[in-house]
C-alpha positions in Angstrom: -0.1 0.0 -0.1 2.8 2.4 1.0 6.0 2.3 -1.1 9.2 4.1 -0.4 11.5 3.9 -3.0 15.0 5.1 -2.8 14.5 8.1 -0.6 17.2 10.3 0.4 17.3 13.1 3.1 20.1 14.9 4.6 20.6 18.1 6.8 24.1 19.1 6.1 26.5 16.6 6.9 23.7 14.6 8.9 22.3 11.8 6.7 18.9 10.9 7.6 17.6 8.4 4.9 20.2 6.9 2.4 18.6 5.1 -0.5 15.9 3.8 1.5 13.3 1.5 0.2 10.4 -0.1 2.1 7.0 -1.4 1.3 4.1 -1.6 4.1 0.8 -3.3 3.4 -2.6 -2.1 4.5 -2.9 -4.5 7.2 0.4 -4.3 8.5 1.1 -3.3 12.4 4.4 -1.9 12.5 6.5 -0.6 15.3 9.0 2.1 14.0 12.1 2.2 16.4 15.5 3.6 16.3 17.8 5.8 18.6 16.7 9.4 19.0 17.5 11.3 16.2 17.4 8.3 13.6 14.7 9.9 11.7 11.6 8.3 13.2 9.4 11.4 13.4 10.9 12.5 10.1 9.8 9.4 8.1 6.3 9.7 9.4 6.2 13.3 8.3 7.4 12.4 4.8 4.8 9.5 4.5 2.2 12.0 5.5 3.6 14.4 2.7 4.4 17.1 5.0 8.1 16.9 4.3 10.1 17.2 1.0 12.5 14.5 0.2 16.1 15.3 -1.5 15.3 12.2 -3.9 13.2 9.5 -4.5 9.3 8.8 -3.9 6.7 7.9 -1.3 3.5 6.7 -3.0 0.0 5.7 -1.5 -1.5 2.9 -3.6 -5.2 2.4 -4.3 -6.4 6.0 -3.0 -6.3 4.7 0.5 -6.7 7.3 3.3 -3.7 7.7 5.5 -4.0 9.7 8.9 -1.1 11.1 10.8 -0.8 12.0 14.5 2.2 14.2 15.0 4.4 13.8 18.1 3.3 17.4 19.5 0.0 18.8 18.5 -2.1 20.4 21.2 -5.5 21.9 20.3 -6.3 25.5 21.6 -9.9 25.4 20.5 -12.5 27.1 22.5 -15.3 24.7 21.2 -16.7 22.1 23.8 -15.3 18.6 24.1 -18.0 17.0 22.1 -18.1 19.7 19.1 -14.2 19.3 18.9 -14.5 15.7 18.6 -17.2 16.0 16.0 -15.0 18.3 14.1 -13.2 15.2 12.9 -16.3 14.9 10.5 -15.1 18.0 8.5 -17.4 17.4 5.5 -20.3 17.0 8.1 -19.3 20.4 9.7 -19.0 22.2 6.3 -22.6 21.3 5.5 -23.9 22.3 8.9 -22.2 25.6 8.3 -23.7 25.9 4.8 -27.1 25.1 6.1 -27.2 27.6 9.0 -26.1 30.1 6.4 -29.0 29.2 3.9 -31.3 29.4 7.1 -30.1 33.0 7.8 -30.8 33.9 4.1 -34.5 32.3 4.0 -35.3 34.8 7.1 -35.0 37.5 4.4 -35.1 35.9 1.1 -37.8 33.7 -0.8 -37.0 31.8 -3.6 -37.4 28.3 -5.3 -33.7 27.9 -6.0 -32.9 28.9 -2.3 -35.4 26.2 -1.1 -33.8 23.5 -3.6 -30.1 24.3 -2.3 -31.2 24.1 1.5 -33.0 20.6 0.5 -30.0 19.3 -1.1 -27.8 20.3 1.6 -30.0 18.7 4.2 -30.4 15.5 2.0 -26.5 15.4 2.0 -26.1 16.2 5.6 -28.8 13.0 6.3 -26.3 10.6 4.5 -23.8 11.6 7.3 -26.5 10.4 10.0 -25.3 13.1 12.3 -26.9 11.4 15.3 -25.1 8.2 14.5 -21.7 10.3 14.4 -22.4 12.2 17.7 -23.2 8.7 19.4 -19.8 7.4 18.2 -17.8 10.5 19.0 -19.3 10.1 22.7 -18.3 6.5 22.8 -15.0 7.4 21.7 -14.5 10.2 24.3 -15.8 8.0 27.0 -13.3 5.5 26.2 -10.6 7.8 26.4 -12.0 8.7 30.0 -14.2 11.7 29.5 -17.4 11.7 31.6 -20.8 12.6 30.0 -21.1 15.5 32.3 -17.6 17.0 30.6 -19.0 16.9 27.2 -19.9 20.9 27.2 -16.8 21.9 28.8 -14.6 24.1 26.8 -11.3 22.2 25.3 -9.0 25.3 26.2 -9.9 24.5 30.1 -8.3 21.0 29.9 -4.8 19.9 31.0 -2.4 18.8 28.1 -3.0 15.1 28.8 -6.9 15.4 28.4 -6.3 17.9 25.3 -4.1 15.0 23.6 -6.9 12.5 24.2 -9.3 14.7 22.1 -6.6 15.0 19.3 -6.5 11.1 19.4 -10.3 10.8 19.4 -10.6 12.9 16.4 -7.8 11.1 14.5 -9.6 7.6 15.3 -13.2 9.1 14.3 -11.7 9.6 10.7 -12.0 5.9 10.0 -8.6 6.0 7.9 -7.3 2.9 6.2 -3.8 3.4 7.6 -2.4 5.5 10.7 0.7 7.1 11.3 1.2 7.4 14.9 4.2 9.6 16.4 4.2 8.7 20.3 0.5 8.7 20.6 0.9 7.5 24.3 2.5 10.7 25.3 0.5 12.5 28.1 -2.0 9.6 28.4 -2.3 8.1 31.9 -2.0 4.5 32.4 -6.0 4.0 32.3 -6.3 5.7 29.0 -3.1 3.6 27.6 -5.0 0.6 28.5 -8.3 1.6 26.5 -6.0 2.6 23.6 -4.2 -0.5 23.4 -7.5 -2.5 23.7 -8.9 -0.4 21.0 -6.0 -1.1 18.7 -5.9 -4.6 19.3 -9.6 -5.0 18.1 -9.1 -2.5 14.9 -9.0 -3.7 11.5 -6.7 -0.9 10.1 -2.7 -1.1 9.9 -0.4 1.4 11.4 3.2 2.7 11.7 3.8 3.5 15.1 6.6 5.4 17.1 6.2 4.6 20.7 9.0 4.1 23.1 7.0 1.8 25.6 8.3 -1.8 25.3 4.9 -3.0 26.6 3.2 -1.3 23.7 5.4 -2.5 21.0 5.1 -6.2 22.4 1.4 -6.3 22.6 0.5 -4.4 19.3 3.0 -5.0 16.7 3.8 -7.8 14.1 6.5 -6.4 12.5 9.5 -4.0 13.6 10.8 -1.4 11.3 14.4 -0.2 12.5 16.0 2.9 11.3 19.7 2.9 11.7 22.3 5.2 10.1 20.1 6.0 7.2 18.8 2.5 6.6 15.6 0.7 7.3 15.5 -3.2 8.1 12.0 -4.9 8.5 11.6 -7.7 11.4 8.9 -10.0 11.6 7.2 -10.2 15.1 7.0 -7.9 18.1 9.7 -5.9 19.9 11.0 -8.9 22.1 11.2 -10.9 18.8 12.9 -8.1 17.1 15.7 -7.9 19.9 16.5 -11.8 19.6 16.6 -11.5 15.7 18.8 -8.2 15.8 21.2 -9.8 18.2 21.6 -13.0 16.1 21.8 -11.1 12.6 24.5 -9.1 14.5 26.3 -11.9 15.7 26.2 -13.5 12.2 27.6 -10.1 10.5 30.6 -10.0 12.9 31.3 -13.5 12.3 31.3 -13.2 8.5 33.3 -10.0 8.8 36.0 -11.9 10.9 36.0 -14.6 8.5 36.4 -12.3 5.6 39.1 -10.2 7.3 40.9 -13.8 7.9 40.7 -14.7 4.1 41.7 -11.3 2.9 44.7 -11.3 5.2 45.6 -14.7 3.8 45.2 -13.6 0.0 47.4 -10.6 0.7 50.2 -12.6 2.4 50.0 -15.1 -0.6 50.2 -11.9 -3.2 53.3 -10.9 -1.3 55.1 -14.3 -1.5 54.1 -14.4 -5.4 55.4 -10.9 -5.9 58.9 -12.0 -5.0 58.8 -14.7 -7.6 59.3 -13.7 -11.4 57.5 -16.9 -12.6 54.3 -16.2 -10.3 54.4 -12.4 -10.7 51.5 -12.4 -13.3 49.4 -14.7 -11.1 49.9 -12.0 -8.1 48.6 -9.5 -10.3 45.4 -11.5 -11.0 44.9 -12.2 -7.6 45.4 -8.4 -6.5 42.5 -7.5 -9.2 40.3 -10.4 -7.7 40.9 -9.1 -4.1 39.7 -5.5 -5.1 36.5 -7.1 -6.6 35.5 -8.4 -3.1 32.7 -6.6 -1.6 33.8 -5.9 1.8 31.7 -6.3 4.8 31.3 -3.3 6.7 30.3 -3.2 10.4 27.8 -0.3 11.1 29.4 2.0 14.1 28.4 1.2 17.5 25.5 3.6 18.5 26.5 6.1 21.2 24.9 5.4 24.5 23.9 7.6 27.4 26.1 6.9 30.5 25.8 8.5 33.9 25.2 7.5 37.4 24.0 9.6 40.5 26.8 10.9 42.6 26.6 10.5 46.4 24.0 12.7 48.2 23.8 14.0 51.9 21.7 11.5 54.0 18.5 12.9 54.9 16.3 12.1 58.0 13.9 9.0 58.3 10.8 11.0 57.3 11.7 13.0 54.1 8.5 14.8 53.4 5.0 14.8 55.3 2.1 16.1 53.3 -0.9 16.8 55.6 -4.5 17.7 54.5 -3.5 19.2 51.5 -6.2 20.6 49.1 -6.0 22.7 45.9 -8.5 24.4 43.5 -8.5 26.5 40.6 -11.4 29.0 40.9 -14.4 27.1 41.6 -12.8 23.7 40.5 -11.6 21.4 43.0 -8.5 19.5 41.9 -8.1 17.4 45.0 -8.5 17.6 48.6 -7.6 16.1 52.1 -4.3 14.6 50.6 -2.0 13.4 53.2 1.1 10.7 53.2 4.5 10.5 54.4 7.5 9.7 52.4 10.3 7.9 54.0 14.2 8.0 53.2 15.2 5.7 50.2 11.6 5.2 49.0 10.9 5.4 45.5 7.5 6.3 45.2 5.2 6.5 41.9 2.4 8.9 41.9 -0.5 7.6 40.1 -3.7 9.0 38.9 -5.9 9.7 36.3 -5.0 12.9 34.1 -6.5 16.3 35.4 -6.4 15.1 39.1 -3.2 17.1 39.8 -0.1 15.0 40.0 2.0 17.9 38.4 0.0 20.4 40.7 1.0 18.4 43.8 4.5 18.1 42.6 4.6 22.1 42.1 3.0 22.6 45.4 5.6 20.1 47.4 8.7 22.0 45.6 7.1 25.6 46.1 6.3 26.4 42.4 2.7 26.8 43.2 1.6 28.5 46.8 -0.1 26.1 49.2 -3.9 26.9 49.6 -4.8 24.5 52.4 -2.8 21.8 54.6 0.9 21.6 55.5 4.0 20.5 53.8 7.0 19.6 56.1 10.3 18.5 54.9 12.6 16.3 57.0 16.2 16.9 58.3 18.9 17.7 55.6 16.3 17.3 52.9 17.0 19.2 49.5 14.4 18.9 47.0 14.6 19.3 43.0 12.0 18.7 40.3 12.3 17.5 36.7 9.6 19.3 34.8 7.3 17.4 32.3 7.5 20.1 29.8 11.2 21.2 29.4 10.3 24.2 27.5 8.7 25.8 30.6 12.2 25.7 32.1 14.6 26.0 29.2 15.2 29.0 27.3 14.5 28.1 23.8 16.7 30.8 22.2 19.9 30.3 24.2 22.4 27.3 23.8 22.5 24.2 25.8 25.5 25.2 27.7 24.0 28.5 28.5 21.0 27.2 29.8 22.9 24.9 32.1 25.2 27.7 33.3 22.2 29.8 34.3 20.3 27.0 36.0 23.4 25.8 37.7 25.4 28.7 38.5 27.6 27.0 41.3 29.1 24.6 39.0 32.4 24.6 37.2 32.7 24.8 33.4 34.6 21.5 33.3 32.0 19.8 35.5 29.1 21.0 33.2 30.7 19.9 30.0 31.5 16.6 31.6 28.0 15.8 32.5 26.7 17.1 29.1 29.3 14.7 27.3 27.8 12.0 29.4 24.4 12.9 27.8 26.1 12.8 24.1 26.4 16.5 24.0 30.1 17.3 23.2 32.1 19.7 21.0 30.2 22.2 19.1 26.7 20.5 20.1 26.6 22.2 23.3 26.5 25.8 21.5 23.1 24.2 19.7 20.1 26.7 20.5 17.3 24.7 22.5 14.8 25.4 19.9 16.5 23.0 17.6 16.5 19.8 19.9 14.1 17.1 19.7 11.8 16.2 22.7 14.3 13.5 24.0 17.6 15.9 23.7 15.5 18.4 25.7 14.8 15.9 28.5 18.5 14.9 28.5 19.5 18.7 29.1 16.8 18.8 31.8 18.3 15.5 33.4 21.9 17.0 33.3 20.3 20.0 35.4 19.0 17.6 37.9 22.3 15.7 38.3 24.3 19.0 38.7 22.1 19.9 41.7 22.7 17.1 43.6 20.0 16.8 45.7 18.5 14.0 48.1 14.9 14.3 47.0 14.1 14.0 43.2 10.7 14.7 42.0 10.4 13.5 38.1 7.5 14.6 36.2 7.4 12.2 33.2 11.3 12.0 32.8 10.8 9.1 30.4 8.7 11.3 27.6 10.5 11.2 24.3 13.4 8.9 25.3 13.9 5.9 23.3 13.8 2.5 24.9 17.6 1.9 25.4 17.9 5.5 27.1 14.9 4.7 29.3 16.8 1.6 30.5 19.9 3.7 31.3 17.7 5.9 33.4 16.0 3.1 35.1 19.2 1.7 36.3 20.8 4.9 37.1 17.4 5.7 39.4 17.4 2.1 40.9 21.1 3.0 42.3 20.2 6.6 43.3 20.9 6.9 47.1 18.5 9.7 47.9 14.6 9.4 47.9 12.5 9.5 44.6 8.8 10.6 43.7 8.1 10.2 40.1 5.2 10.5 37.7 5.3 8.2 34.8 2.8 6.8 32.5 5.3 4.1 31.2 3.8 0.7 32.8 7.1 -1.2 32.7 9.2 1.8 33.8 6.7 2.2 36.9 6.8 -1.5 37.7 10.3 -1.7 37.6 11.4 1.3 39.7 8.6 1.8 42.1 8.9 0.3 45.7 5.7 2.3 46.7 2.6 3.6 45.0 0.6 6.5 46.0 -2.7 6.7 44.5 -3.8 10.3 44.2 -7.7 10.9 43.8 -9.9 14.0 43.9 -10.7 13.3 47.5 -7.3 12.0 49.1 -4.2 9.9 48.5 -3.7 6.1 49.5 -0.1 4.5 50.0 0.6 1.0 48.7 3.8 -0.7 49.4 5.1 -2.5 46.3 5.3 -2.0 42.6 2.4 -1.5 40.0 1.5 -4.9 39.5 1.0 -5.2 43.2 -0.6 -2.1 43.4 -3.1 -3.5 40.5 -3.5 -6.7 42.6 -4.4 -4.9 45.8 -7.2 -2.6 43.9 -8.6 -5.8 41.9 -8.9 -7.9 45.3 -10.6 -4.9 47.0 -13.2 -4.5 44.0 -13.6 -8.2 44.2 -14.0 -8.3 48.1 -16.8 -5.7 47.7 -18.5 -7.3 44.7 -18.7 -10.6 46.8 -20.1 -8.8 49.8 -22.6 -7.2 47.7 -23.6 -10.4 46.1 -23.8 -12.1 49.6 -26.1 -9.6 51.0 -28.5 -9.9 47.9 -28.5 -13.5 48.4 -29.2 -13.1 52.1 -32.1 -11.1 51.2 -33.7 -13.6 48.9 -33.3 -16.4 51.2 -34.5 -17.2 54.9 -31.9 -18.5 57.3 -32.3 -21.1 59.8 -29.5 -21.6 62.3 -29.7 -23.8 65.3 -28.1 -23.1 68.8 -25.2 -25.5 68.2 -24.5 -23.9 64.8 -24.7 -20.3 66.2 -22.1 -21.3 68.9 -19.8 -22.6 66.4 -20.0 -19.6 64.1 -19.4 -17.4 67.2 -16.2 -19.5 68.1 -15.0 -19.5 64.4 -15.7 -15.6 64.1 -13.5 -15.1 67.4 -10.6 -17.2 66.1 -10.7 -15.3 62.9 -10.7 -12.1 64.6 -7.5 -13.0 66.5 -5.9 -14.1 63.3 -6.4 -10.8 61.5 -4.9 -8.9 64.5 -2.0 -11.3 64.6 -1.4 -11.0 60.8 -1.8 -7.0 61.0 1.1 -7.2 63.9 3.2 -9.5 61.9 2.9 -7.2 58.9 3.7 -4.1 61.1 6.7 -5.7 62.3 8.0 -6.8 58.9 7.3 -3.2 57.4 9.8 -1.8 60.3 12.4 -4.3 59.3 11.7 -3.6 55.5 12.3 0.2 55.8 16.0 -0.2 56.9 16.8 -2.9 54.2 18.9 -1.8 51.1 16.8 -1.9 48.2 17.7 -4.5 45.7 19.4 -6.7 48.3 18.3 -10.3 48.7 17.0 -9.4 52.3 14.9 -6.7 50.6 13.4 -9.2 48.3 12.7 -11.8 51.0 10.9 -9.3 53.5 8.9 -7.8 50.5 7.6 -11.2 49.7 7.0 -12.0 53.0 4.7 -8.8 53.5 2.8 -9.8 50.6 2.2 -13.3 51.7 1.1 -12.0 55.1 -1.2 -9.5 53.4 -2.7 -12.1 51.3 -3.5 -14.3 54.4 -4.8 -11.3 56.4 -7.2 -10.6 53.4 -8.4 -14.1 53.2 -8.9 -14.2 57.0 -10.5 -10.9 57.0 -13.0 -12.1 54.2 -13.9 -15.3 55.9 -14.5 -13.6 59.1 -16.8 -11.0 57.3 -18.7 -14.1 56.1 -19.1 -15.5 59.3 -20.4 -12.3 61.0 -23.0 -12.0 58.1 -24.1 -15.8 58.8 -24.5 -14.5 62.4 -26.7 -11.6 61.5 
């Protein structure tokens, strides 16, 4: 369906595409991967006919409709959420405007031609089935997390994450034959990502997607297109299979290169011996010509990797930050209220909430960027916080160079140290003089992380640090944060990143906050267990209402005895859990003792939950 034939593109000395040819069929689900700067977004723009090439051609066969979602596109519309979503039906909108215009003319004019034109417009409008389009748009919005009560809310009052959902809804409502997605999960929370993943799984259309989340690429893609050094290679299978194939291919290439170099060396040695013999000089010349015709196997240069580790930090007190009864509102709208929790030293806490509940707002209040409206925030002894902003454009001066930005934001650091850290993040030589405005999203994030490192604080608050980072860079960041000696609070909508890093989860809701021990999978387990418990209790209550209970005196005695025993068991489990959690707080993260104690706590909680459920069941039988 989409044919790329010998496309070439370069910016000065930087080659983006070097005689690249690829064919993608209509039903293929292709993950587009490559290091930051390899040309992924550029390729999507070229396929969407929004970027000229130096040479080559891109054709879409069969008049198929291709829809494109750029990496950064946020609507500033003043229309309602519903009307903005319905604007996906552009032709229907034009007909509605035409009908309104004709209705206005009919107030002062009267002619057969005018009435006929109005009737024709309404006939065309009827073909679009506006009611059906409206229902479809509303279903799409609800799938992305909007409530029906929000549909009349102006778009420009929403957060960036919610605006991105509307952009995504409009794109999907176009019902194209093929989609080009450039990091569509940016700014989507975990709940919306789950819906989007499910939607794409069920869809019949094909797509080419840039996504830096391994979970998505594994679940969705049946092909992986890798861009590397101006070339493109198509692999069959998902991302995990691609990694295996790539490693195998790399090993074969290196083995073939080694063998070829060995053969070339042997031929050269033979040529040198023959040259010394007058009778074999002619044969030596023939061998030289044959040697020159050999197509040399070239090994691609090793990609540059970000490499860094956090320096040692000053040890803080046991309680790092205490948030007590904090509430925040903007105008008449409450963002959250009665938020209370404590974070202890060395914890790595993921803040989880739906978009719009106020994760970034809470971070800004804790660091003092926003005034505290209600409640208290107290830092422990020797605590020095710093924040990594979700949008680096709000922190960095776009017109100034990379190194000038770092000098301004970290005035106490030496020039040598600044350049050393920038070099670790792949900014060396004249690269440090680039203005921020020409950097990609991933490059801006790397500059922001340099600022965080140079401040050398012991409480890091990271707001979406993985946005725009490619998968290898995420893994480097993950490993560095695991070894960070301070306390970490972070927001991330990358499921794997949260799961692999968090030791605790704080769920932020409009009515408060809840602390969970463990990673994201364990948090989900607790939530599902709680939901199941509530459902089971409701079912039992309903069953009880529909049936008369007859219990003998002996049965009542046994039930009371069992209830007392279960009650004591629950109390004992709670004591055991509290004792284990005290030990847990003093252990080194990642150590065998840490893992063993963590598993012990989870096992105790499961047993307590089972005993508690059984106790409740017995109490209901006694009622």
